[in-house]
N, C-alpha and C positions, 0 to 999 in steps of 0.2 A: 306701525306697531299700536295697537289697538289700547285705549284708557280703560284701562279695567277699574272697576267698582268693585272692591274687596270688602266685601261684608262676612265678621268675623263672628263665630258663637250663635247662629241661626238654626235654629230646632226646624222639624218636622213643618210644624202649625206656621211659622213664622215663611217659611219656602212657599208653601202652599197658598199661605194669603196673596203673597205678589204675583204669583203664577193667577192665581184668580183674577187679580187687577190687570195685570198683563192682556187676558185673555179675553176680558169684560172690557177693553179700550182697543182691541182689534176686532172686536167682533161689531162695537157700538160705529167703528172708521167706512165700514160698509155694507154693503146686504150682500154681496155674497159669499162663499165659503171662504172661510180659514183654514190655512193648511198648518200645522205644525209638528217637527220634527223632535222626538223624545229618545231617550236611551234604553237601554236595559241594565238589569244588574239587579244588586240588591234594593237603591239606595231611591228609589222612583216607586215601588210602589207604596209605601207606608206616608209617602209625602201625595202620591195620589188619591189613596183615600180619604186621608183628610182633606185634600182640595175638592172632593164627593162629596163632603158632610162638615163646611165649614159652618157655623152658624151665622146668623145675622149678615149673611151676606146673596145677593140677588143671584136669581139662580144662571148659571151658564145654559146659551142654546146649546149643547151638544151636536146638535142635529146636525149644527152648518159648521162642525170641526170636523177635520180630516189630519188624522194622526198617523204620521209615518215612523216608522223606526229610523232609527240612526245609521244600523248595521244592525243582521241579522245571521245566526247560525244554519247551515243547509237544513235543516231537518223540517218538518211536519211542524204546524200552528198549532197542533196536539201535544209535541213535547216538550217536556219540562224545560227545555234549552231556547226554547223559539221564544225571541225578544216581542216579534207578532202575537202570539200566543199569550205572551202573561199582558202587552195594554191591550189586546182583547177583551180578556177577562175582566181587566180593571175598568175598561172607558166604555164597550160597545152597552153595556146595560144601560148606561147615562146616555144612550144617543149615536155617540160619536163611531164614526167611519176612520176603521182602522185597515190602513193602506198595506198591502204586500209589500214588501221591498224585493224588485228584480231589474236587471238589465235592459228589461225589454218596457218597461213604465217610464214615462214621460213624470220628471221630479220638479213638483211645482218650488215656487216663490213660497216661505215661512213667514210666520209672522213671525214666529221665534223657532229657534235653535237650540234647544238644550242637553248637553255635553257631559259625561263623565268623564274621568281621566283613570287612566291605570297607574300601575305605581313606575313601570315602564316610558310614564310619557306617551301612551296611545292612548287616542281617542279615535270615536264608534271602533270601527275593526282597521285602523290606520296602525299598524304597529313598526316600530325605528327601522326592522330588519326589512321594512317594504318600500324603503324612502318615499313614503307620500309627498306629492309637491301639491305647493300652491298656482300653480299655474296648469293643473291636469286638466285635460281635455274632456278625460271623460266625466261623467257624474254618478256615474255607478261603477265600481270596479267588485270581480267576484277574487277570492284570493286564500289561501292557507297559510295562515301564520306560521314566523318559523320564529322561531319554536312552538310545536301548537302545545297551547296550553293544557295541560292536562284536565281541568278541570270541565273544562269545555275542548274537547279533541273533534272542530269539524270544521270543514269548511266554509267561508265564509262569504257574506255579500255587506257590500258597505256603501254609502257613501265617500264623496272625495270630498278635499277640503272646498273647493269652488264651491259643489253641489252644498254642503253645510255653510258655508257663507253667504249662500244663494237668503238671504233673514234679515228680516228688520233688525233682530237682536241676539244677542247668543248669550246663554244661562250655563253657567258651569254650578254644581252642588257636589263640593269634593268633601271627604272625611277624613280626618286624621291627619296628623302633624307633620308626618314625612312628606304626606300627598302635598301637604300645603304648602311644604317650604320647596318641592319640586316646583309647584306651579309657580310660585314665586319668583325663581330661579329661571323660568322660562316670562314670566312677564321683563324681566329684567335683560332680557338677552343672554342667558349666562349658557345656555343650552340649545342644540339646534333638534329636540325631539319632535313627535307629529304635533303638541299641545303647543308646542313654541313656532312652530311655522305658521299655525292656525292664527296665532293671535298676532304676529309678523303680518298676514295679509287682512287682519280683519282694519274694517273700516267704519264698526255699525257699535253700539254700546255693547260694551261684556261685563253681563254682572257676574258675580264669582262669588258663592257664599259657601264658605268655608272656615 
């Protein structure tokens, strides 16, 4: 089980500053490109906008950062439901390369995997009904959620638990008391939801802003 650093009460600006430090350190440690895995949903955009506008922080060389969605809906990047499209609109103007998640792409090692968590304990598009495995031999899966979320009724492509954990560090940003309580139960091993399976398999640092 991962040793999780749970940080309560952080606002978007504090999370943005943590991300800046992590990315700055990753870029400083290598001359190569750095890959990061980022989530979709409503939580990342204000944090990423704050990251791009941090005062009194050294600029990040976004041209050396490759951004990968942890999952996406089977829609074009121009569609409002596209995670790739959202990340592209926010980060491509800064110089970042935003990748398209597909079963044909070679998934890199990540300097950082940032995950959200649904109220049912799902991570990326790994839902409880799909029985995601920590020893999945695949890096990417195409699936149809069951039940299909009415707010996003689309087939999905998602990284698997092993691909998400091929990372130096895992970050969660969780909003709301109910989700925080569910995450804490997963930390304690009190459920077998996808988030708990990932935490059991994690061997790297895990940070959760909740």
